[in-house]
N, C-alpha and C positions, 0 to 999 in steps of 0.2 A: 511689328511686334517686338523685334530685337532692340529697337530704339526706344521702346517704352521706358519711362522712368522707373527706377527701382521702387519708389514709394507707391506708384500706381500698381505695379505688379504685386507688391507685398499686400496692399490693401485689398486687391481682388482675391488673392489667396486667403487672406484673413476672413473676408466676408463668407467665403465658401465654408471654411473651417468652422466659423461661428454658427452658421446654419446647421451644420452636421452636429456640432456640440449641443446646440439647443434641443435638437431632435433626440439626441442620446440622453440628455437630462430628463426630458419629458417621458422618455421610455422607462425611466427608473420608477415612475409612479406604479408600475405593475408589481414591483418587489420591494419598495421602500415606502416609508411613511410620507404623507403629503408635506409635512413641515420640513423634513430632511431634504426633500427634492427642492422645495421653495428656497431653502437656505443656500443650497448649491447654486441655484439659478441666480439668486441675488449676488453671490460672490462673482459669478461669471459675468453678470451685467456690469458690475463695478469695474472689473478688469477690462472688459471690452471698451468701456468709456475711456479708461486710462490710455489704452493702446490707440484708440481712435484720436484722442487729443494729441498724443505724441506724434502720430502720423501727420496730422494737420500742421503741427509746428514744423516738422521736417520738410513737408512739401512746400510750405511757405519759404523756408530757408533755401530750399533748392531753387525756387523761382528767383529769389533775390540773387543767389550766386550766379545763376544763368544770365540774369540781366546785367550783372556787373562784369561777366566774362572771366571770372576768376577760376583757376584750376582746370586741369585736364579732366576729360570725362571719366577715365579709368580710376584715377586717384580720387576724384570726387565721389564716385560710387562706393569706393572702398571706405572712405572716411564716413560717408553717409550711413552705410550699413553698420559700421562700428558704433557710430553715435546712436543709431536707432536702437540697437540691442542693449547698449549701456543704459540708455534712458528707460527702456522697458524694464530692465533688470532692477534699476534703482526704484522704479515705481512699485515693483513687486516687494522689494525690501521694505519700502515705506509702508505698504499695505500690511505686511506681516507684523511690523512693529506697532502699527495702529491697533491691530487685533490683540496683540499681547498687552498693550497698555489698557485695553478694555477687558482684559482677563478672558478673552475669547480664544483660548489656546488651541482648540480644535480647528478653527478657521485659519489661524496663523500657521498651524502645522500643514494644512492643505496647501497653502500658498508656497511654503518651503518645498514640499514634496512634489506637488503637481506642476507648479509653475517654475520654480527655481531648480528643481531636480536635486535638491539637497536633503536627502533622507536623514542624514545625521542630525541636522538642525531641526528637522521636523520631529524626530524622536525626542530630542532634548526639550523641545517646546511642549510636547505632550507630557513628558516627565515632570517638567516644571509646573504644569497645570494639574498634576496629580492623576493623570490618566496612565497609570503605570502598566496595566495590561496591554493597552494599545501601543505604548512606547516600546515595551518588551518585544512585541511582534515585529515592529519596524526594525529595531536593533538586530533582531535575529535573522529576519528574512531579507532585508534590504541592505543593512549596513554590515552584516556578518560579524557582529560584535557580541560574542557570548557573555563577556564579562558585564557589560552594561545591561544586557537582557536579564541576566541572573539577578543583578542588583534591583532592577525594576520588579521582577517577580517577587523578590524578597519584600520590597516595599508594599506590594499588593497582597502580601501574606499568602502568596501562591508558593508555599514552601517546597512542595514536592517538585514542581517545575524548576525552582531555583536550585534544589539539591542536585538534580540531574545535570544541570549545566555546570555547577561547581565541580561535580565529579569529573566531567569532561575536561575542565580547566586544571584539574589536579590540585584544587584548593581543599585539602583534606580537613584542615581545622575548621574552615567555614562550613563544610559538610557536617562535621560533628556538631557545630553550633546550631545549625538548623534542625538536625535530628533531635537535639535536646529541646529546641523550641516547640517541637510537636510531641514532646514527652516520649520519644523513642530512645531511651537511654542505652539500650543494648547496642543499637547501631551507632549511636553517638560515641560510645566508648571504644567501639571497633576502630572508628576513624581517628579518635584522639590517640589511641595506641599507635596507629601508623605514624602520627605526627611525632610522638615521643621517640619512636624507633629511628625516624629520620634525624631528629636532633642528636640522639646518642651517637649515631653513625657519623655525624659531622662534628663530634666533640663539643656540642652545645648542651652540656649537661644541665646547666641552670635553667635554660628554657624548657628542657624536657621535664625537669622537676616541677616547674610552674604549671605545666599542663596537668600533671598528676594532682597537684595540690589544689589549683583553682578551678579546674574544669571537670576532673574526674573524682575529686574529693577523696583522694587516696594519699594522705599525708605520710604514711609509713613508706609507701613506694617512692615518694618524692625524696625522703631522707636516704633511702637506699641508693638512689641514683646519684645523689650529691656525694655520698660517702665513696661510691665507686669512682667518681670524678677525682676526688681528693687522692685516693689510693693509687689510681692509675695515671696521675699527672695529666688529667684532661681538664684544663681550666681549673687547676688545683686550688689556687687561693680563693677564687670566687665561690667554688663549691664548698670549701671549708667555712667561709664567712656565712653563706646561706644556710649551711647545715646548723651552725650555732644559732643563727637568727630564728630558725623555726622551732627552737626549744624554748618554751615560755616559762616553764617551771625552773626557778633559779637553782634549786637543789639538784635537779636532774641535769641542768646545764653544767653546774660545777663538776659533777661526777663525770660527765662526758668529756669535758676539757681535760681532766686528769687521765682518763682511759685512752683517749686518742693520743695524748702526748707520749704515753708509755709505748705506743706502737709506732711512733713517728721516727723514721730513719734519720740519721745524722744530716744527710744532704738536704732535708726538707725543714730542718729546725729553724732556720732563719725566717722562712716563710711562716712557720708556726708562731714565731715571735711577733711578726707583723700582725697576725690575727689576734694575739693576746692584747695588743694595744687597743683594739676595738672592744674586746670583751671586758677589759679593765674598767672602761668608762660606763659600762651598762648598769652595774649595780654594785654597791659597796660590799655586798656579800661575796662577790666574785674576786675582789681585789687581792685577797691573801693568796688564793690559788694562782691567779694569773701572774702576780708579782714573783712568787717562788719559781714558777716555770721560767719566767723571763730571766731571773738571776742564774738559773742553771744553764740556760742556752748561752747567755752572755759569757759566763765563765768558761764554757766549753769552746766558744768560737773566738774569744778575744785574741788568742795567739796568732790566728790567721786572718782575722778581720778586726783590726784594732779600732776601727771607727764604730764598732758595735757598742762601745761603752756609752756613746751618746744616747742610746735607747733607755738607759737607766732613768733619765729624767721623766720619761713618759709614765713610769710606774711610781714616781715619787714627786708629783707635781708641786707639792708645797714644801719640799725639803731643799732649802737653799744650800745646805752643807754639801749635799751630793753633787751639786753643780761645781762647787770648788774642788771636790775630790776628782771629778772627771777632768777638770782643767789641769790639776796637778799631775794626774796620770798621763795625760797627753803630752804635757811639757817634759816630764821625766822620760817618756818613751822617745821623744824627739832628741833629747840630749844623748840618750843611749846610742841612738843611730848615728849621731854626729861624731861620737867618740869612736 
């Protein structure tokens, strides 16, 4: 028996397992539908024929090798086993791809999970076929992947299940989105507020303001957080730009530009000047205010930041004379330093 060829031993074991498997499949008739059991039996029959064909080929090759006297027994058995399992695996892969090409995603998934022991690809195949609930269960129980499971429950519109998983994953904004999807605005806003607090604590004021504006529909709160960012130097320039961008009434915007400028400390005025370049281009009605503020800042800072005179051209784009004045100023200043 010890000298029995590997293929013969494998075939004997396979026949015994096949008989047991067939009995198990037929036993399923007591708790599954007839068509479901027949489908499983057909898959098993196809796979059995594939394995039997592979075994026959390998046995033939083994006889040929024995006749030619090539290779030692140990090495021959090792390569034979490796070749056998590789061929069987490739046949399974081909069978799964065949089912996928036929849009039979459930059968393909069974091949991946039961025969190739690849639960992840089985779940992915079910997901591709639109069997989201089934895929979610595989992701959760076999793959231990909560993120993909939550995504599948969301696609299946099983929002409560998805919410619980996203909570465990700490994805607060996603939890808020799904609560809003089921019209639970109270819980949605609780989680959105958590997101805002996290952004503020990390000095991401603009992102926090976007949650207030776009998801919680609280534009006034969004403006407060942007103003806070500007005043506390927490991503100050972007906060100021977004604060102005959210004011759509030109008269109100003009007034806010003036009021904020009056409160702006000296060390932040160059930053304010940069913001004025953007506001100047928005509307002709803003040009007078933004130009006057720019002149004040340039006049105040030119002694310590001589290059600031170049900013005059942004507030007088059609004035060719001012470009000459800037050039003369820079030339005169250079001569003064040389002397």
